[in-house]
N, C-alpha and C positions, 0 to 999 in steps of 0.2 A: 542469403537472407530473404525471407518472404517480403515482397515489395510493400505490402501494407504495414509490416513491422518497420521497414526502413522509413516509410512515410511518417509513422509515429515517432521514430527516433529524431527525424528532422524537426517535428513539431516540438518535442521536448527540448531540443537544442534552442529553439526560439523561446520557449516558455521560461527557461531557466533564469535569464536576467530579469524577466518580468516578475517572476516569483521572488527573487532575491530582494527586490526593492518594494515588494507589496506589503500592505498592512496585513494581509491574510497570513503570511508567514512571520512577520514581525521579527526579522533577523536581529535587529538591535536589542529588542526585548529578550530574545533568546540568549544573546551574548551576555547581557547584564544579569540574567537570572531573574528579571522582574516578572516573568510569566512562566507558567509551568512548561517544562520542555517535553514531557511525555504525558499522555493521558493516564490517569490513575489505574484504569483497567489494565493497561499494558504492564505497568510497574507491579501491580498486585499479582497478575497471572504469570508473568515471566519469572518474577521472583528475584532473588539476590543474584547478581551477575558478577560479583567481585571475583577477580582472578580467572574468569571464564573466557574462552574464545567464542566470540559471537560474530556470525555472518549475517549481514543485512542485505537481503535481496531487494532490488529495485529501490535503491536508497535515495533517488533524486539528487539533491545537492547536499545531503549528508546531515541534516539537522538531527534526526532521530538516531542515526548512527553515532554521532558525537555525544548525544545525550546518554547513550549506553556507556560510552567511554567515561563520561563524568561519573557514572555509577560504578566504575572500576573494571569494566570489561575490556578485554583486548579485542578491538573491533576491526572488521573488514567490511566495507560497503561496496556493492557493485551496482552499476546502472548502465543502461544502454546509451545514455546521452554523454558524449564527450564533454560538452559544456557543463553538464551537471557535475561530473567528476572533477573537472577543473575547479569549480566553485567549492566543492567539498574539500578539496585539498587546501584551498585558500583559507577556508574557515578553520580547518584543523591547525594550520600554521598560526592564524591570528589568535586562536584561543589556547595554543600550547597543548592541545590534546593529541595523543598519539593515535593514529588510525592509518589503515591501509585502504586505498580506494582503487578500484579496478574498473575499466571500461569494458563491458561485455553484455551481450544478450544472455538472459538466463539460460536459454536452451543450449548455448555454446560455452557456458561457464567452465566445465571441466577441462576445456582446452586452454583456459587462461588463468586458472587458479589451482594450486595444489593444497593438500592438507584436509583435515576435518575439524569440526567445530562442536563445542558443547551445546551451543544454541544456534539454530538457524531461524531467522526472524523475518517476517514481512507483514505489512499492514496497510489498510485503508487505500483503496483505489489502485490496487496493484494487479490482481490476476485478470481483470477485464481487458488488459492490454496483451494477454498471452493467447495465441491461437491453439497451442498444443498443451493441454493440461497434463496428460499422462507423461509427456516429456519433462514438464516442470516438476512433477512429483519425483521422477527418477533423479533429477538433479538435486532436489532437496535431500532425498535419501542418501545420495552419494556423499554429501558434505556433512551429514549428521554423524558425529562420532558415536560408536557403540556406547550406550548408556546416556547419550545426550538426547536432545529433543528439538522438534520443530514447533514453532508457534506462529499462528496467523490470526489477526483480527481484521475483519473485512466486512463490507456491506453484504447483507444477506441476499443470496440469489433470488429469493422470493420477492424482495423489495424492488429488484431491478426490473421486474415484469410490469411495474406501474409507470404511467406517463409522468415524466419529470419536466415537461415543457413549462415554460414560464407562465403560460396561460392556465395551467391546471389549478383547479380550486378544490379538488377532492380526489381520492384514490380512484383511478380508472385504469383497467388493464389496457396495455398498449403493446408491450413486447412479448415475445415468446420466452417462457421460462426455460425450455429445454435447450441444451447446448447445440450449436451448429458450427460446421466448418466455415460458414460464411459469416463475416463480421457485420455488425451494425455500422453504418456509415453516417457520420454526422458532419454537416457543413461546419467548418471551424470559424467561430466568431470570438476573438479574444482568448481569454483563459478563465478557468474557474476562479483563479485568484484575482483576476482583473479583467472583467468582461469587455472593457473598453480599450484594452491594449491592442495595438495593430500587430497582426501576424500575417505571414505570407502563406503558410501551409494551408491549403484549401479544405482538407478533410482530416478527421480523426477516425480511427477504426477501433471498434471494441467488440469483444467476444463474450457471449453469454456462457456461464458455467453453472450448472445446477449443483445443489448440495450433494446429490448422489454422485456426480462426476468428481467433485472435490474429494469426498471421503474415499470413494472407491479407488481413485488414482493414487492417493497416499498409501492406502492399504496394499494395493498391488505392487507398489514400490518397496514394500517390506517394512513399513512403519506401523506401529501399533497405536491406534487412536485411544488416548487417555480420557479425553472429554471433548464434547461439542456443546458449547454454551450459546444460547440465543438471547438477544437483548432487544428491548423495545425502543432503542435510541440509536442515533448515529452522531459522529462528531462533526458533521457539516449539515448544511441545509439541503438535504437531498431533494425535497419537494418544496415548492414556493409557499405552501400554506402551513409549513411546519412552525413550531414555536420553540424558542430556547427556554430551557427550564429556569435559568437565571441569566441576566445580562452578562455576557462575557464568559459564560461557563463552557461554551463549545459543546453543549449537550442538547441535541435537537430531537424533539418527539412529535408525533402526530397530535393534532388538537383533540380535545375531548369530543365525543366519547370513545374515539379510536386510539387514545394515547398509549394503551398497553395491550391492544388486542392482536397486534401483528409483530413478527420479528423483523427488525431493520438491520441488525448487526449480528455477526456470529464471531466467536473466538474458539479456536481449536488447538489442542496440544497433542502431538504425536511423538512417541519415543522410538528409539532404535534399540532393539535388544542387544 
């Protein structure tokens, strides 16, 4: 395993218990059903999953995976973090939802999981942790059943080119848009769900992936792009100067006059003939 991927795995192992108890994830609210368990965009675009086999890549500790199980899917979640998968299995047992969870790096998943799925799903803050997108696309295509589809909702690569430092007050170019084999290296301070939480892992590693690389990798793996939608919002505060459309909505946009001028999120569906 790439040592930088291994370092990220150790980080996610540390982050998991922090996230489980965080207000950001609100696990108790998720259990009780007092909050929405999936963003409406995902529900609308993925559609009815009743009776379908669904594979969730990079599932963290399983909240979204189990949300699809609530909607009638037969779900399998995979994640590189052993502690994340342990927590996912605990949540499944606590809620009585049937699910299979597997510890694996996406790139190595065919060595750890058999079968194919009607839906392969991933979302929000996932592909930036992957160094090899063509390999990711091959794995995605491997697990999509003929007639099935892959769905991803993710931060728009264009948005990742802008400075997201806490001191930023406006959009300013900072990172390269183009993909590179060399990752961005960030000193680790807490977690996005709890910035004050103590963690030992000193760095996190992230890889830029352009829209061209994403689409071309999926097409080269044999999938047919059905649509690519671009959206002027994201479900988290990507930049410190963003505004929430309504308190508690989880929909964040740029302030006026830039609130609808740039793509911040994309969603893509690709089918397997």
